C-alpha positions in Angstrom: 82.3 95.8 164.1 85.6 94.9 162.4 86.7 91.4 161.3 90.1 89.9 160.9 91.4 86.8 159.4 94.4 84.8 160.5 96.0 81.4 160.2 96.2 80.7 163.9 94.6 82.6 166.8 96.1 82.0 170.2 94.0 83.1 173.2 96.5 83.7 176.1 100.1 85.5 176.0 101.6 83.5 178.8 104.4 80.9 178.4 102.3 78.3 176.5 100.6 80.8 174.1 103.9 82.7 173.3 105.9 79.5 172.9 103.2 78.1 170.6 103.2 81.3 168.5 106.9 81.6 168.2 107.1 77.7 167.2 104.3 78.3 164.6 106.2 81.1 162.8 109.4 79.0 162.8 107.3 76.2 161.2 106.3 78.6 158.4 102.9 79.6 159.5 102.5 83.2 158.1 99.8 84.8 160.2 99.7 84.3 164.0 97.6 86.5 166.2 98.0 86.3 170.1 95.3 88.1 172.2 95.5 88.5 176.0 93.2 90.5 178.4 96.1 91.8 180.4 97.9 95.0 179.4 101.2 93.3 178.9 102.3 89.9 177.5 104.1 87.3 179.5 101.5 85.7 181.8 102.0 85.3 185.5 105.7 85.0 185.5 105.8 88.8 185.2 104.7 89.0 188.8 107.0 86.4 190.1 110.3 88.2 191.0 112.2 85.1 192.2 114.6 83.1 189.9 114.4 79.7 188.6 112.4 80.3 185.3 113.5 78.8 182.0 115.8 76.1 182.9 114.1 73.4 181.1 113.1 75.4 178.0 115.7 78.1 177.6 118.6 76.3 179.6 119.1 79.4 181.7 117.7 80.7 185.1 115.8 83.8 184.8 113.7 85.8 187.2 110.0 85.7 186.3 109.8 89.2 184.7 112.9 88.6 182.7 111.5 85.3 181.5 108.3 86.9 180.5 110.1 89.8 178.7 112.4 87.2 176.8 109.3 85.4 175.3 107.4 88.7 174.6 110.3 90.2 172.8 111.1 86.9 170.9 107.4 86.9 169.8 107.6 90.4 168.4 110.9 89.8 166.6 109.5 86.9 164.6 106.5 88.9 163.5 103.7 87.6 165.8 100.9 90.2 166.2 100.3 90.6 169.9 97.1 92.2 171.1 97.0 93.0 174.7 94.1 94.5 176.6 92.0 92.3 174.3 89.3 90.0 175.8 87.6 87.3 173.9 83.9 87.7 174.8 82.4 84.7 172.9 82.1 82.5 169.8 80.5 83.4 166.6 81.1 79.9 165.3 83.8 77.2 165.7 86.4 79.3 164.0 85.3 82.8 164.8 85.6 84.6 168.2 84.2 88.0 169.2 86.6 90.4 171.0 86.6 93.7 172.7 89.5 96.1 173.3 90.2 99.7 173.7 89.9 99.9 170.0 86.3 98.6 170.2 84.4 95.4 169.3 85.7 93.0 166.6 85.8 89.4 165.3 88.8 87.1 164.5 88.4 84.2 162.1 91.1 81.7 162.3 92.1 78.5 160.6 93.0 77.0 164.0 92.5 78.4 167.6 94.7 77.5 170.6 93.3 78.1 174.0 96.0 78.9 176.4 94.1 80.8 179.1 95.8 79.4 182.1 94.3 78.8 185.6 93.5 80.4 188.9 93.5 79.5 192.6 90.4 79.2 194.4 89.8 82.2 196.7 88.8 81.8 200.3 85.0 82.0 199.6 85.1 79.2 197.1 86.9 77.1 199.7 84.0 77.8 202.1 86.1 79.2 204.9 83.8 81.2 207.1 84.2 84.7 208.4 83.8 88.3 207.3 85.6 89.9 204.5 88.5 91.7 206.3 91.6 93.3 204.5 94.6 91.0 204.5 93.1 87.9 202.5 95.0 87.0 199.4 95.6 84.2 196.8 99.2 84.0 195.5 98.2 85.9 192.4 96.6 88.7 194.2 99.5 88.9 196.6 102.0 89.2 193.9 100.0 91.9 192.3 99.9 93.9 195.6 103.6 93.6 196.2 105.3 93.7 192.6 102.7 95.5 190.6 101.1 98.1 192.8 103.8 98.2 195.5 101.2 98.2 198.4 101.7 96.9 202.0 100.3 93.4 202.8 100.8 93.2 206.5 103.4 92.2 209.1 102.6 88.5 210.1 101.1 86.1 207.5 99.8 82.5 207.4 100.1 80.5 204.2 97.3 78.1 203.4 99.0 75.3 201.4 102.5 73.7 201.3 103.3 73.0 197.7 105.5 74.6 195.1 103.3 77.7 194.6 103.2 78.1 198.4 107.1 78.6 198.1 106.4 81.3 195.6 104.0 83.0 198.1 106.7 82.6 200.9 109.4 84.3 198.8 107.0 87.2 197.8 106.1 87.7 201.5 109.9 87.6 202.4 110.5 90.2 199.8 107.8 92.5 201.3 109.4 92.1 204.7 106.4 90.1 206.1 107.2 87.2 208.7 105.3 84.0 208.0 103.7 82.4 211.2 103.3 79.0 209.4 102.2 77.0 206.4 99.0 75.1 207.0 98.4 71.8 205.0 95.9 68.9 205.5 98.6 66.5 204.3 101.0 64.9 206.7 103.9 66.8 205.2 104.7 69.7 202.8 104.5 68.9 199.1 107.4 71.2 198.0 109.5 69.1 195.6 112.3 71.3 194.4 112.5 70.8 190.7 116.2 71.7 190.5 119.1 71.3 192.9 120.0 75.1 192.5 116.4 75.9 193.8 116.9 73.6 196.9 120.2 75.3 197.6 118.5 78.8 197.2 115.4 78.2 199.2 116.0 75.4 201.7 117.1 78.0 204.4 114.0 80.0 203.9 111.9 77.0 204.3 113.7 75.8 207.3 112.5 79.0 209.1 108.9 78.5 208.5 106.9 75.9 210.7 104.7 73.5 208.6 101.4 72.8 210.4 100.5 69.5 208.9 97.3 67.6 209.3 95.5 70.9 209.8 93.2 73.1 207.9 92.0 76.7 208.2 88.3 76.8 209.4 87.7 80.5 210.2 89.0 84.1 209.7 89.1 86.5 212.6 88.5 90.2 212.4 86.1 92.6 210.7 87.9 95.4 209.0 91.3 93.9 209.1 92.3 90.3 209.7 93.6 89.6 213.2 94.0 85.8 213.0 92.9 82.6 211.7 91.3 79.5 213.2 92.8 76.2 212.2 91.4 72.7 213.1 93.6 69.6 213.5 92.0 67.0 211.2 92.7 64.0 213.4 91.6 65.4 216.8 89.4 68.3 215.7 91.3 70.4 218.2 91.2 74.2 217.3 93.6 76.9 217.9 94.1 80.4 216.7 97.1 81.9 215.0 97.5 85.6 215.3 98.3 87.4 211.9 97.2 90.3 209.7 97.5 88.5 206.4 96.6 85.1 205.0 97.4 83.6 201.6 95.5 80.9 200.0 97.8 79.0 197.6 97.1 76.2 195.2 93.6 74.5 194.7 93.8 75.3 191.1 90.8 75.8 188.7 91.6 76.0 184.9 90.3 79.1 183.2 88.0 77.0 181.1 84.9 79.5 180.6 85.8 80.2 177.2 86.4 76.5 176.2 83.2 75.5 177.8 81.2 78.2 176.1 82.4 76.7 172.7 80.9 73.4 173.6 84.4 71.9 174.2 84.1 68.7 176.4 85.7 69.0 179.8 87.4 66.4 181.9 86.0 65.8 185.2 89.3 65.3 186.8 91.5 68.1 185.5 88.4 70.4 185.0 90.1 71.5 181.8 89.4 70.6 178.2 89.6 66.9 177.4 92.6 66.5 174.9 94.3 63.7 173.1 98.0 63.4 172.6 98.0 66.0 170.0 96.3 68.7 172.2 93.2 68.4 170.1 90.0 69.1 171.9 86.6 67.8 171.0 85.9 70.7 168.7 87.5 70.7 165.3 90.2 73.2 164.8 90.3 74.1 168.5 93.5 73.0 170.5 94.3 73.6 174.1 97.7 73.7 176.0 99.4 74.9 179.2 97.7 75.5 182.5 94.2 75.4 181.0 94.7 71.7 180.9 94.8 70.9 184.5 95.9 73.7 186.8 99.3 75.0 187.5 102.5 73.5 186.2 105.9 75.4 186.0 106.3 78.1 183.4 108.9 76.1 181.5 106.6 73.0 181.4 103.9 75.1 179.9 106.2 76.6 177.3 107.3 73.2 176.2 103.6 72.1 175.8 103.0 75.2 173.7 105.8 74.3 171.4 104.5 70.7 171.1 100.9 71.9 170.6 102.2 74.2 167.8 103.6 71.1 165.8 100.1 69.5 165.7 98.5 72.9 164.8 100.8 73.2 161.9 100.1 69.6 160.8 96.3 70.3 160.9 96.8 73.5 158.8 98.7 71.5 156.1 96.0 68.7 156.0 96.4 66.4 158.8 92.9 65.0 159.6 91.0 66.0 162.8 91.1 62.9 165.0 87.9 61.0 165.9 86.3 61.2 169.3 88.7 58.8 170.9 88.6 56.6 174.0 88.4 58.4 177.3 90.6 57.8 180.3 88.9 57.2 183.6 90.9 57.5 186.8 90.2 55.8 190.2 91.1 57.5 193.6 93.8 58.2 194.8 94.6 59.3 191.3 93.3 62.9 190.9 93.6 63.3 187.2 95.5 62.3 184.2 96.3 64.1 180.9 96.0 63.6 177.8 92.7 62.1 178.9 91.6 60.8 175.4 93.3 58.2 173.4 93.3 58.7 169.6 95.5 58.1 166.7 96.7 61.7 166.1 99.9 62.8 167.6 101.8 59.5 167.8 104.1 60.4 164.8 105.0 63.8 166.4 106.3 62.3 169.7 103.5 62.6 172.1 104.7 59.6 174.1 103.9 60.4 177.8 100.9 60.9 180.0 101.0 62.8 183.3 99.0 62.3 186.5 98.6 63.4 190.1 97.5 61.7 193.3 95.5 63.0 196.2 97.6 61.3 199.0 101.1 60.3 199.8 101.7 56.8 198.3 104.7 54.4 198.7 105.7 51.2 196.8 102.8 51.6 194.3 102.2 50.8 190.7 100.0 52.3 188.1 97.7 50.0 186.2 96.1 50.7 182.8 93.2 48.4 181.8 90.6 48.4 179.1 87.5 46.1 179.5 89.1 44.7 182.7 92.2 43.6 180.8 95.5 45.1 182.0 97.4 46.5 179.1 100.2 48.3 181.1 101.8 48.6 184.6 104.5 51.0 185.9 105.9 51.0 189.5 106.9 54.0 191.6 108.7 54.1 194.9 106.8 57.2 196.2 104.1 59.6 195.1 103.2 62.9 196.6 100.1 65.2 196.2 100.6 68.3 194.1 103.5 66.7 192.2 102.9 65.7 188.6 104.1 62.4 187.6 105.1 61.0 184.2 103.6 57.8 182.9 105.1 56.1 179.9 102.8 56.1 177.0 103.8 53.3 174.8 100.8 51.3 175.8 98.4 53.6 174.1 98.9 51.8 170.8 97.4 48.7 172.5 94.1 50.4 173.2 91.1 49.3 171.0 89.5 52.5 169.5 86.1 50.9 169.4 86.5 49.4 173.0 85.3 50.9 176.3 86.8 53.4 178.5 90.3 52.9 179.7 90.7 52.8 183.5 93.9 54.1 185.2 94.3 53.1 188.9 96.8 52.3 191.6 97.7 49.1 193.3 100.2 48.1 196.1 103.5 47.0 194.7 104.5 45.2 197.9 
């Protein structure tokens, strides 16, 4: 078994991991190794052939594959060691991981480790949708692999389960494959596709207009034995059932962070995000281990993850040059309809490096609402919003964190009517 030593090990060669690696090299860190179990660096954008990637981080609109290639080539040009087809199988200690690759077994020891392992969608079985296991059942990720990586047919008529931004990605993939979409099914009263850029709205609004959104409904069964022949949907208000004839169904959203490696190291997880607990500096509960990107809470856009990776890199470099590891910190607790918040621990680390905002999501549509932050039942901050929507990440000003008592109890974040 071979052993390697590096300054920083990054697990995951998606936008967050590659951006962090590039930033670390630019900050003067000499040895940076990035490992990824896929055979090519770049993450999921490699399989998203529509445009719109890179507007916030690169100030240009790329297709997903071009965006992934840009980061992979830049990483190689600055001297980062990229090891693809390499899987981290476990931890030897807090600073050493075991790996396996076509070259055999090995270990990597690092001064700091960044976990950027991303997230995945819940498949049909995990959503407890009954039925046999016919052909034609996909998640967005598996659909994109079928269409763009393996060039396989997926069907002629499809139903999309979900109506959020990733559902639009599934819709565009189906359109590229020549598959008509019978409808998008969502339990919410409306779709949640908030176009992040005006250009995206202009490009995709016509496509969306041709697809019926079946709101207030959920998929409750799959028809067919060898091949999907239809899906059963149930209206949540009336419990009325109907069948949509189709030979493909795509389950979108309902994200789960790929937290298995983090959990096996003993890193504390957050109940809301289901990813690692992190403070403003992307520090986890384990000294020397950081986390960034979609591992933190499920899917955000690729450019948001890349920006997070760059921010995390600055904190990693500070740790390598002597910045102390933060104490445990004060946890943040959320009350429904808030689904989660991150960062979800308040500590002193990171304030000087510009980590000034928190982000959260809600479970239901809300109007004229205000977020309240309280510790020991004493309100320390409030911020008003005209409207909030499920599956849309919302920014919460973070200047209130300096008013939190590190020795006090948990901080509670909730919603109240602003009328």
